[in-house]
C-alpha positions as CSV (number, residue, x, y, z in Angstrom):
1,X,-77.5,-63.0,17.8
2,X,-77.6,-62.0,21.4
3,X,-74.3,-63.3,22.9
4,X,-75.5,-62.9,26.4
5,X,-78.0,-65.3,25.3
6,X,-75.4,-67.5,23.8
7,X,-73.1,-67.7,26.8
8,X,-76.2,-68.5,29.1
9,X,-77.5,-71.3,26.8
10,X,-74.2,-73.0,26.1
11,X,-72.9,-72.8,29.9
12,X,-76.4,-74.4,30.7
13,X,-75.6,-77.0,28.6
14,X,-72.5,-77.9,30.0
15,X,-73.8,-77.8,33.2
16,X,-76.1,-80.4,32.0
17,X,-73.8,-82.1,30.4
18,X,-71.7,-82.7,33.4
19,X,-74.4,-83.4,35.3
20,X,-75.7,-86.4,33.5
21,X,-72.3,-87.7,34.0
22,X,-72.1,-87.4,37.5
23,X,-75.4,-88.3,38.7
24,X,-75.9,-91.7,39.9
25,X,-79.5,-92.4,39.5
26,X,-80.8,-93.6,35.8
27,X,-83.8,-91.8,35.7
28,X,-82.0,-88.4,36.9
29,X,-79.5,-88.6,34.0
30,X,-81.9,-89.5,31.4
31,X,-83.8,-86.4,32.5
32,X,-80.9,-84.6,32.6
33,X,-79.9,-85.6,29.2
34,X,-83.3,-84.3,28.4
35,X,-82.6,-81.0,29.4
36,X,-79.4,-80.7,27.5
37,X,-80.8,-81.6,24.4
38,X,-83.6,-78.9,25.0
39,X,-80.4,-76.3,25.4
40,X,-78.9,-77.6,22.1
41,X,-82.6,-76.9,20.7
42,X,-82.5,-73.3,21.7
43,X,-78.8,-73.1,21.1
44,X,-79.4,-74.2,16.9
45,X,-82.3,-71.8,17.0
46,X,-80.3,-68.8,18.4
47,X,-77.6,-70.1,15.5
48,X,-80.3,-69.7,12.6
49,X,-81.1,-73.6,12.1
50,X,-84.6,-74.1,12.6
51,X,-84.6,-77.5,10.8
52,X,-82.0,-79.2,13.0
53,X,-83.7,-77.3,16.0
54,X,-86.7,-78.6,15.4
55,X,-85.0,-82.0,14.5
56,X,-83.1,-81.9,17.9
57,X,-86.5,-81.0,20.0
58,X,-88.1,-84.0,18.3
59,X,-85.3,-86.6,18.5
60,X,-83.3,-85.2,21.2
61,X,-85.8,-83.9,24.2
62,X,-88.8,-85.9,23.0
63,X,-88.4,-89.2,21.6
64,X,-85.3,-90.6,22.7
65,X,-85.8,-89.5,26.5
66,X,-89.4,-91.1,26.1
67,X,-87.7,-94.6,24.9
68,X,-84.3,-94.2,27.9
69,X,-87.7,-93.6,30.3
70,X,-89.5,-96.9,28.8
71,X,-86.4,-98.6,28.7
72,X,-85.2,-97.8,32.7
73,X,-88.7,-99.2,33.7
74,X,-89.0,-102.3,31.8
75,X,-85.6,-103.4,33.2
76,X,-85.0,-104.5,36.6
77,X,-82.0,-103.1,38.5
78,X,-80.2,-106.4,40.2
79,X,-79.1,-109.6,38.1
80,X,-81.2,-112.7,39.0
81,X,-79.2,-115.5,40.1
């Protein structure tokens, strides 16, 4: 394993996680969580867990992000009186 790449990926994953919980826009948070899942996919690949990386890419970065975006567009931002 290349430890420099591991360090960069972990750093980017931590930055994405902190950004996702501090951003105020929900769509931005969903997109940042998709990036976090992508970084986790790369970390799993570096660790040799290709099956886990593939699952993380499909479910975490793909389907979950698409479902969150669809949910955001099908809900209203304000409550109805």
